[in-house]
C-alpha positions as CSV (number, residue, x, y, z in Angstrom):
1,M,22.9,-28.2,10.2
2,K,24.7,-29.3,7.1
3,I,23.2,-31.5,4.5
4,Q,25.8,-32.8,2.0
5,N,25.9,-35.5,-0.7
6,T,22.3,-36.7,-0.3
7,N,19.7,-37.7,-2.8
8,E,16.7,-37.9,-0.4
9,P,13.8,-35.4,-0.7
10,L,13.4,-33.1,2.3
11,Q,10.1,-31.9,3.8
12,A,10.2,-28.8,5.9
13,N,7.0,-27.8,7.6
14,N,6.5,-24.9,10.0
15,A,10.3,-24.3,9.9
16,N,12.5,-21.2,10.2
17,L,15.3,-21.8,7.6
18,S,16.1,-18.1,7.3
19,K,19.7,-17.3,6.3
20,S,20.1,-20.8,4.8
21,V,22.5,-21.2,1.9
22,F,21.8,-23.5,-1.1
23,D,24.8,-23.9,-3.4
24,D,25.1,-26.5,-6.2
25,V,21.7,-27.9,-5.1
26,N,19.1,-29.6,-7.4
27,L,15.6,-28.4,-6.4
28,Q,14.0,-29.6,-9.6
29,E,10.3,-30.1,-9.2
30,A,10.4,-28.8,-5.6
31,M,7.3,-27.1,-4.3
32,F,7.2,-23.9,-2.3
33,T,3.9,-23.0,-0.7
34,N,3.3,-20.3,1.9
35,V,7.1,-19.4,1.9
36,N,8.6,-16.1,2.9
37,L,11.5,-15.4,0.5
38,S,11.7,-11.7,1.2
39,K,15.2,-10.3,0.7
40,A,16.3,-13.6,-0.7
41,Q,19.0,-13.6,-3.5
42,F,19.0,-15.8,-6.5
43,T,22.1,-16.0,-8.7
44,D,22.8,-18.4,-11.6
45,I,19.4,-20.1,-11.3
46,N,17.6,-22.2,-13.9
47,F,13.9,-21.4,-13.6
48,S,13.0,-22.7,-17.1
49,G,9.5,-24.1,-17.1
50,A,8.8,-22.8,-13.6
51,K,5.4,-21.3,-12.7
52,F,4.9,-18.6,-10.2
53,S,1.4,-17.6,-9.0
54,N,-0.1,-15.4,-6.2
55,L,3.2,-13.6,-5.5
56,N,4.1,-10.4,-3.9
57,L,6.7,-8.9,-6.2
58,T,6.9,-5.5,-4.5
59,N,10.4,-3.9,-5.1
60,V,11.7,-7.1,-6.9
61,E,14.6,-6.4,-9.3
62,I,15.4,-8.7,-12.2
63,E,18.7,-8.1,-14.0
64,A,20.7,-9.9,-16.7
65,C,18.2,-12.6,-17.3
66,E,17.2,-14.6,-20.3
67,T,13.4,-13.9,-20.7
68,T,12.7,-15.8,-24.0
69,G,9.1,-17.1,-23.8
70,M,8.6,-15.6,-20.3
71,K,5.0,-14.4,-19.8
72,I,3.5,-12.1,-17.2
73,R,-0.3,-12.5,-16.9
74,G,-0.3,-14.3,-20.2
75,V,1.6,-11.5,-22.1
76,L,5.1,-12.2,-23.4
77,V,7.7,-10.0,-21.7
78,S,9.3,-9.3,-25.0
79,E,6.0,-7.8,-26.2
80,L,5.9,-5.7,-23.0
81,F,9.4,-4.4,-23.6
82,D,8.6,-3.6,-27.2
83,A,5.5,-1.7,-26.2
84,Y,7.5,0.2,-23.6
85,R,10.2,1.1,-26.1
86,R,7.6,2.4,-28.6
87,K,6.0,4.6,-25.9
88,A,9.3,6.0,-24.7
């Protein structure tokens, strides 16, 4: 199914949308609850101001990302990197 040039909110419940492709799509203020994104790929994404909680981040890789102000469990990532560098 193709959805193009629409401005209507979508609601997907109990749906299998695996292998879907989202390109040049505005998902601002979208809500994802009880969603399986395993093996999903995110490239050129604006997650500024997003909040993630109760996640399974096993084997997740984060590369070439702006992390200014990013916190993990309330700790700035920049502080975590600084502590890691001091220890190494």
